[in-house]
C-alpha positions in Angstrom: 0.3 -5.4 36.5 0.9 -3.1 33.5 -1.6 -0.6 32.2 -3.0 -2.9 29.5 -3.5 -5.8 32.0 -5.2 -3.4 34.5 -7.5 -2.0 31.9 -8.5 -5.5 30.8 -9.0 -6.6 34.4 -11.2 -3.6 35.1 -13.2 -4.3 31.9 -13.8 -7.9 32.8 -14.9 -6.9 36.2 -17.4 -4.3 35.1 -18.8 -5.5 31.8 -20.1 -8.7 30.3 -17.3 -10.0 28.1 -19.8 -12.2 26.2 -21.3 -9.1 24.6 -18.8 -6.3 25.0 -15.3 -6.2 23.5 -12.2 -5.2 25.5 -10.2 -2.2 24.2 -7.9 -3.2 21.3 -4.2 -3.7 22.4 -1.5 -1.3 21.2 0.5 -2.2 18.2 4.0 -3.7 18.9 6.9 -1.4 18.1 8.4 -3.9 15.8 7.5 -7.2 14.2 10.3 -9.8 13.9 12.8 -6.9 13.8 10.9 -4.7 11.3 9.7 -1.3 12.5 5.9 -1.6 12.6 5.1 2.0 11.7 7.4 1.9 8.7 5.7 -1.3 7.5 2.3 0.3 7.9 3.4 3.4 6.0 4.7 1.2 3.2 1.5 -0.7 3.0 -0.6 2.5 2.9 1.5 4.1 0.2 1.5 1.0 -2.0 -2.3 0.7 -1.6 -2.8 4.3 -2.6 -1.5 3.7 -6.1 -4.6 1.8 -6.9 -2.9 -0.6 -9.3 -2.3 -3.6 -7.1 -4.4 -6.8 -7.4 -7.4 -6.8 -5.0 -5.9 -9.6 -2.8 -2.7 -7.7 -2.3 -4.4 -4.3 -1.9 -6.9 -5.8 0.6 -4.1 -7.4 2.6 -2.2 -4.2 2.8 -5.3 -2.2 3.8 -5.8 -4.6 6.7 -2.2 -4.4 7.8 -2.7 -1.8 10.6 -5.3 -4.1 12.4 -3.3 -7.2 11.6 -0.2 -5.9 13.4 -2.3 -5.7 16.6 -2.7 -9.4 16.5 1.0 -10.2 16.3 1.4 -10.8 20.1 -1.4 -13.3 20.0 0.0 -15.1 16.9 3.4 -15.0 18.5 2.0 -16.7 21.6 0.2 -19.2 19.4 3.3 -20.0 17.3 5.5 -20.5 20.5 3.7 -23.8 21.0 4.3 -23.7 24.8 0.7 -23.4 25.9 -2.5 -24.0 24.1 -4.5 -20.9 23.0 -7.7 -20.5 25.1 -10.7 -18.3 24.4 -9.5 -16.1 27.3 -6.3 -15.5 25.3 -8.2 -14.5 22.2 -10.7 -12.2 23.9 -8.6 -9.0 24.2 -8.0 -9.1 20.4 -11.6 -9.6 19.5 -12.1 -6.0 18.2 -9.1 -6.2 15.9 -10.2 -9.6 14.6 -13.6 -8.2 13.7 -12.0 -5.3 11.7 -10.2 -7.9 9.5 -13.2 -7.9 7.1 -14.7 -10.0 5.4 -14.4 -12.7 8.1 -11.9 -15.1 9.4 -11.5 -17.8 6.8 -9.2 -16.6 3.9 -10.7 -16.6 0.5 -14.3 -16.8 1.7 -16.0 -13.6 0.3 -19.6 -14.7 0.2 -20.4 -13.7 3.8 -21.0 -10.1 4.9 -18.0 -10.2 7.3 -17.7 -10.4 11.0 -17.5 -6.6 11.4 -20.7 -6.0 9.6 -22.6 -8.8 11.5 -21.2 -7.5 14.8 -22.3 -3.9 14.2 -25.7 -5.0 13.2 -26.0 -7.1 16.3 -24.7 -4.3 18.5 -27.2 -1.9 16.9 -30.0 -4.4 17.5 -29.1 -5.0 21.1 -32.2 -3.2 22.3 -34.1 -6.0 20.4 -34.0 -9.5 21.8 -32.3 -10.9 18.8 -29.3 -8.6 18.9 -27.8 -9.8 22.2 -27.6 -13.6 21.4 -26.4 -12.8 17.9 -23.5 -10.8 19.1 -22.7 -13.3 21.8 -22.7 -16.0 19.1 -20.2 -14.0 17.0 -18.0 -13.4 20.0 -18.0 -17.1 21.0 -17.1 -18.1 17.4 -14.1 -15.7 17.4 -12.9 -16.8 20.8 -13.2 -20.4 19.9 -12.2 -20.7 16.2 -9.6 -17.9 15.7 -6.5 -20.2 16.3 -7.7 -22.6 13.6 -8.2 -19.9 11.0 -5.0 -18.2 11.9 -3.2 -21.5 11.4 -4.7 -21.6 7.8 -3.4 -18.1 7.1 0.1 -18.9 8.5 0.2 -22.0 6.3 -0.5 -19.9 3.3 2.2 -17.4 4.3 4.6 -20.3 4.9 4.1 -21.4 1.3 4.6 -17.9 -0.1 7.7 -16.9 1.9 10.0 -19.0 -0.3 9.0 -17.0 -3.3 10.8 -13.9 -2.1 14.2 -15.5 -1.3 15.6 -14.4 -4.7 14.8 -10.8 -3.8 16.5 -11.3 -0.4 19.7 -12.6 -2.2 19.8 -9.4 -4.3 19.5 -7.0 -1.3 21.8 -8.8 1.1 24.8 -8.3 -1.3 24.9 -4.6 -0.4 26.8 -3.4 2.7 24.1 -0.8 3.3 20.9 -1.3 1.2 19.3 1.9 2.5 22.3 4.0 1.5 22.5 2.2 -1.9 18.8 2.8 -2.6 19.2 6.6 -1.9 22.4 6.8 -4.0 20.7 5.2 -7.0 17.7 7.5 -6.6 20.1 10.4 -6.6 21.6 9.3 -9.9 18.1 8.9 -11.4 17.1 12.4 -10.2 20.4 14.0 -11.5 19.9 12.3 -14.9 16.3 13.4 -15.1 17.1 17.0 -14.1 19.9 17.2 -16.7 17.6 15.8 -19.4 14.8 18.3 -18.5 17.2 21.1 -18.5 18.8 20.1 -21.8 15.4 19.7 -23.6 14.1 23.0 -22.2 17.2 24.9 -23.4 16.9 23.3 -26.8 13.3 24.4 -27.1 14.2 28.0 -26.2 17.0 28.1 -28.7 14.6 26.8 -31.4 12.1 29.5 -30.3 9.1 27.1 -30.1 6.5 25.6 -27.8 5.5 22.0 -27.7 2.5 21.3 -29.8 1.7 17.6 -29.7 -0.7 16.0 -32.1 -4.3 16.1 -31.1 -5.4 12.8 -29.6 -8.4 10.9 -31.0 -11.8 10.5 -29.4 -13.3 12.4 -26.5 -9.9 13.3 -25.0 -8.9 14.9 -28.4 -12.2 16.9 -28.4 -11.4 18.4 -25.0 -7.8 19.0 -26.0 -9.0 21.1 -29.0 -11.4 23.1 -26.8 -8.7 23.7 -24.1 -6.2 25.0 -26.7 -8.8 27.4 -28.2 -9.7 28.7 -24.7 -6.0 29.1 -23.8 -5.2 31.0 -27.0 -8.2 33.2 -26.5 -7.1 34.4 -23.1 -3.5 34.7 -24.2 -4.6 37.1 -26.9 -6.3 39.5 -24.5 -3.5 39.2 -21.8 -1.7 42.5 -21.2 1.6 40.8 -20.9 1.1 38.6 -24.0 3.3 39.1 -27.0 2.1 37.3 -30.1 4.6 34.5 -31.0 6.4 34.7 -27.6 7.7 31.4 -26.4 7.1 30.3 -22.8 10.5 30.6 -21.2 9.6 28.6 -18.1 10.0 24.9 -17.6 6.7 23.4 -18.5 5.0 20.1 -17.9 5.9 19.1 -21.5 9.6 19.9 -20.8 9.4 17.6 -17.8 7.6 14.9 -19.9 10.2 14.9 -22.6 13.1 14.8 -20.1 11.5 12.0 -18.0 10.7 10.0 -21.2 14.3 10.5 -22.5 15.7 9.3 -19.1 13.6 6.2 -18.9 14.2 5.2 -22.5 17.9 5.7 -22.0 18.0 3.4 -18.9 15.9 0.7 -20.6 17.8 0.7 -23.9 21.1 0.2 -22.0 20.0 -2.4 -19.5 23.5 -3.9 -19.0 24.9 -0.4 -18.2 21.9 0.4 -16.0 22.4 -2.8 -14.0 26.0 -1.8 -13.2 25.1 1.8 -12.2 21.7 1.1 -10.6 21.6 -2.6 -9.5 18.7 -2.2 -7.0 16.5 -0.1 -9.1 17.2 -2.2 -12.2 16.3 -5.4 -10.5 13.1 -4.2 -8.8 11.8 -1.6 -11.3 13.6 -1.4 -14.7 13.6 -5.1 -15.4 9.8 -5.2 -15.0 9.1 -2.3 -17.4 8.6 -3.3 -21.1 10.0 -0.6 -23.3 7.2 -1.0 -25.8 4.5 -0.2 -23.2 5.8 3.2 -21.8 3.3 6.0 -21.3 3.1 8.7 -24.0 4.6 12.2 -23.7 1.0 13.4 -23.3 0.3 11.1 -20.3 3.6 12.0 -18.6 3.0 15.7 -19.1 -0.4 15.4 -17.4 1.1 13.7 -14.4 4.3 15.8 -14.4 3.9 17.2 -10.8 3.3 13.8 -9.3 6.3 12.2 -11.2 8.7 14.9 -10.1 7.4 14.7 -6.5 8.0 10.9 -6.6 11.6 11.3 -7.9 12.6 13.9 -5.3 10.5 12.5 -2.3 13.1 10.3 -0.7 16.1 12.6 -1.3 17.4 15.6 0.7 16.0 19.0 -0.2 17.1 20.0 -3.7 16.6 23.7 -4.7 16.8 23.0 -8.4 14.4 20.1 -8.2 12.0 22.3 -6.2 12.1 25.0 -8.8 11.4 22.5 -11.6 8.5 21.1 -9.7 7.1 24.6 -9.0 7.5 25.6 -12.6 5.7 22.5 -13.9 2.8 23.2 -11.5 2.5 26.8 -12.8 2.8 25.7 -16.4 0.8 22.4 -16.5 -0.6 20.2 -19.2 -3.4 22.0 -21.0 -6.1 19.7 -19.6 -4.7 19.7 -16.1 -7.4 22.1 -15.0 -10.0 19.3 -15.1 -8.4 17.9 -11.9 -10.1 20.7 -10.0 -13.5 19.3 -10.8 -12.9 15.6 -11.3 -10.5 13.8 -9.0 -10.9 10.3 -10.3 -10.8 8.3 -13.5 -11.7 4.6 -13.8 -11.3 4.0 -10.0 -7.9 5.7 -10.0 -8.0 8.6 -7.6 -5.7 11.6 -8.0 -5.6 12.3 -4.2 -4.4 8.7 -3.6 -1.8 8.9 -6.3 -0.5 12.2 -4.9 -0.3 10.6 -1.5 1.6 7.7 -2.9 4.1 9.8 -4.8 4.9 11.7 -1.6 5.3 8.7 0.6 6.0 5.4 -1.3 9.8 5.9 -2.0 10.4 7.3 1.5 8.5 4.3 3.0 10.7 1.9 1.0 13.8 3.7 2.2 12.7 3.6 5.8 12.0 -0.2 5.7 15.4 -1.0 4.1 18.1 -1.9 6.7 21.5 -0.3 7.0 23.3 -3.6 6.8 22.7 -6.2 4.1 23.1 -9.1 6.5 20.0 -7.8 8.4 17.8 -8.7 5.4 18.9 -12.3 5.5 18.6 -12.4 9.3 15.0 -11.0 9.1 14.1 -13.4 6.4 15.4 -16.5 8.3 13.6 -15.2 11.4 10.3 -14.9 9.6 10.7 -18.3 7.9 11.6 -20.0 11.2 8.6 -18.2 12.9 6.2 -19.5 10.2 7.6 -23.0 10.4 6.6 -23.4 14.1 3.7 -25.7 14.8 1.3 -24.1 17.3 -0.2 -26.0 20.2 -3.9 -25.4 19.6 -5.1 -27.8 22.3 -8.2 -30.0 22.0 -11.2 -28.6 20.2 -14.0 -27.7 22.6 -16.8 -28.6 20.3 -18.2 -31.9 19.1 -18.2 -32.5 15.3 -21.6 -32.7 13.5 -22.0 -36.2 12.1 -23.1 -36.3 8.5 -25.5 -39.1 9.0 -27.2 -37.6 12.1 -30.9 -36.8 12.0 -31.7 -33.2 10.9 -33.2 -32.3 14.3 -30.0 -33.4 16.1 -27.8 -31.6 13.6 -29.7 -28.3 14.1 -29.6 -28.8 17.9 -25.8 -29.4 17.8 -25.2 -26.4 15.6 -27.2 -24.2 17.9 -25.2 -25.4 20.9 -21.9 -24.6 19.1 -23.1 -21.1 18.3 
């Protein structure tokens, strides 16, 4: 008997399984050939951006708990034996954490986790114990049915990504291809930043962008006046002296130039950067690019993202350090306000450090592995589980109200 089985046996012998939950099982090391930890890192990084639809973001947020359920789902999909409440019981805690409840798309209820915690907190009161037992019975009994609904939804969606699989499987080494293309983008960006910086120094000027309109423009004017005031009294200040360092505006002009060059020459970009073109550049409309002002504000995060999945680069590190020391003139507000319209700077900074490395780690070293994984997942979802016979009698619609209430109470 392994450690997990012994722990479960000890639990069942010492505690009432109707009220208490066994310890959650460990996550499997891989899921259908994909490294579990790499998959979770990718989900966390993508969620941190804060720009995904709620359904996608919520699903990725639940991924760490969902992966704990895979052995149970795998047992269910095998179709060899029917799933019993005893099989579901060890996964009860992970199921509760998949808020807001079991049935996909039903958001009107407070969620199993919330109800369970309220019941556990009210255990000292008579109502708490039967309520939590009812929640546990419902999970043990009904999870296979709801899991089947979720698998059916996944089965319908898996076919939508086959075109993406066809693109990736053409490469001998998708991971190496991805890193090589990132290296080209990083090199082009550094060259463009360097070129624009040198041109500015030769022209002996600093960037002075037009003042934006509205409240943002008001703060920009105030920030420029404050900056000029302190520069005037600085001992090292020389009136008219141009900033010789690479600034956030140098980075913004260089990044903007690189992006526009890649988008304006899409055919050439597809030949040089087939992976990045298909998954990123082809989805960016050239008429909706961020302004120089916006890129300059986020210059440290943009450079961090570009260099995050590449080997250490001394020149890139120096550019990043210089952009941090010579930031956008309103960058100081991030010390006091870390969010704007539900977009959190801390989450964005986490995503810029981890998203591209997470994508790199998930990609296989052989193109054929992508097709093999896809076919494995598709075959797994196509299996028809053996759910056994339902252990509850249906409630007849034409039954008397008293009988319907009595039947409902027996089921719960």
